[in-house]
C-alpha positions in Angstrom: 121.9 37.9 -244.9 121.6 38.8 -241.5 118.3 37.3 -241.0 119.5 33.7 -242.5 122.6 34.5 -240.1 120.2 34.9 -236.9 117.9 32.3 -237.7 120.4 29.7 -238.1 122.1 30.7 -234.8 119.0 30.4 -233.2 118.3 27.0 -231.3 115.1 25.1 -232.1 113.2 23.5 -229.2 113.8 19.6 -228.9 110.6 18.9 -226.9 106.7 19.6 -228.3 103.8 20.0 -226.3 102.3 17.0 -228.5 103.9 14.5 -225.7 107.8 13.8 -227.5 110.2 12.7 -224.5 112.4 15.8 -222.9 115.4 15.5 -221.6 114.4 16.8 -218.6 113.5 14.2 -215.4 110.6 14.2 -213.4 110.5 15.6 -209.8 108.0 14.8 -207.6 107.3 18.8 -205.9 106.2 16.9 -202.7 109.6 15.5 -202.2 111.9 18.5 -203.0 112.8 20.7 -199.7 115.2 23.7 -199.2 117.1 21.5 -196.4 119.6 22.9 -194.4 121.2 25.7 -196.2 117.1 27.1 -196.3 116.7 26.7 -193.0 120.1 28.5 -191.9 119.0 31.4 -194.7 115.6 31.5 -192.9 116.6 31.8 -189.9 118.9 34.4 -190.6 116.7 36.5 -192.2 114.1 36.0 -188.7 117.3 37.2 -186.5 118.1 40.4 -189.2 114.4 41.0 -188.8 114.2 40.7 -185.2 116.9 43.3 -184.6 116.0 45.7 -187.2 112.6 45.9 -185.7 114.0 46.3 -182.2 116.3 49.4 -183.9 113.0 51.0 -185.5 111.4 51.0 -182.3 114.1 52.3 -180.0 114.5 54.9 -182.4 110.6 55.8 -182.6 110.7 55.9 -179.0 113.3 58.5 -178.8 111.8 60.8 -181.6 108.9 60.5 -179.7 110.5 61.8 -176.3 112.4 64.5 -177.9 109.5 65.8 -179.9 107.6 65.5 -176.2 111.0 67.9 -175.0 110.2 70.3 -177.6 106.6 70.8 -177.1 107.0 71.2 -173.3 109.9 73.7 -174.0 107.9 75.5 -176.6 104.7 75.4 -173.9 107.0 77.0 -171.4 108.2 79.2 -174.0 104.7 80.6 -174.8 103.6 80.5 -171.1 106.6 83.0 -170.1 106.3 85.2 -172.5 102.4 85.7 -172.1 102.5 85.9 -168.5 105.0 87.9 -165.8 107.7 85.7 -164.6 106.9 84.6 -160.9 109.3 86.9 -158.5 111.0 85.2 -155.4 111.5 89.1 -154.1 114.6 89.2 -154.8 114.5 91.2 -157.6 112.4 93.9 -155.9 114.3 97.2 -155.0 114.9 97.8 -151.0 112.3 99.3 -149.3 112.8 101.6 -146.5 
């Protein structure tokens, strides 16, 4: 019973591959263009990609700078721990 209802509700195709007339009109693919709306959408997408790329480059530059500073701090800390700190003469006891 359910199978009969499903088959009754299923539409049958009107056109066949043998060349019978279809209801869709033939459109020349060379004459169809995206128009103004397609150009505007492409322009908006290009502007968005430009600003996203610019923001990404700025963030990468900032991360590289911070990594360079941290590396310099680590190197300075390692050099300070392994070698005695240079003295300017004020921390020595008074000589008689």
